[in-house]
N, C-alpha and C positions, 0 to 999 in steps of 0.2 A: 504494500500500500504506500502510495506516495503522499507525503505530508508537506504542505507548503512551507516555505521559509518563515512566513509570518507565524504560522502555528508552532513551529519549532522554537522561534523566539519567544512566543507567549509561554510555552512550556518551560523554557529556561528561566524566564522571569518568575514564574510561579515557584520553581525549584529554589531559586536564589532567595526569594521573599520568605518561603517556608523555612529555609535553613536559618535565615536571619532572625526569625521569630522564635526559634526553638532555643531553649536554654542549654541543650546538649552540644550545640555547634557554636564554635567561635571562629570568626573570620580572621585569617592572617593576611588576606588580600582584600582589596575593596570589592564592593558588591558587583560592580560591572565586570571585573575579572572573573569572579565566580560564575556570573551569568554566561559569559563567553565560553568558559570551560564546560559548563553544563550543556550549552548549545552544541559545542564540538562533540561531546560524548553522545548526545542524542542523535546527531547526524551520522556518527559512526555506527551506532546501533541500527538506525533505519537503513543504512547502506548494507549492513550485514543481513538484515531481514530481507531485503530485495534479492540478495544473492541466494539466501536459503530458499526463498520462494521459487526462484528460477531453477535451482537444482532439483527441488521436489517436483516441479512441473516437467522438467526434462526426464526424470526417472519414469514418470507416468507415460510420457509420450514415447519412450523407448521400449515399452512393453511390446510383445509380439502382436497382440491384438489391440484394436482401437478401443480406448475407454473414454467415453464422452464425459466432458466436464459437466458437473451438476448432478451426476448420478451418485447413488449411494456408494458404489464401488470406488468411484473417483475420489469422493470425499474421504473415505477410509484410507485409501492409498496416500492421498495428499497429507493427511494428518500423520500417518506413519513415516513417510519420507521426510516431512518437515521436521518432525521430532528427531529422526535419525541425524539429520544435518545439524540441528541445534546441539545434540550431544557430541557429534564429531568435532564441532567448532568450540565446544566447551563454554557455551553461552548460558 
């Protein structure tokens, strides 16, 4: 799933604001640096998710017979292959 840059920035703002409000977290850097780092991490995670999705879809399309997207069998295989890729990457 693609998420717009604005939504990623909004999530990063929410993360930085939430961390600033908690007593358990203490900033060693300014809030903007924390927000930028959160945005960078979120973008990396979303990029990994795109790769995982593509790998799972590729495994389904490489089956000997055609499995139509939206069928129960496709959904089961997609979840299985998606989870396998997540485990393989250690996410």
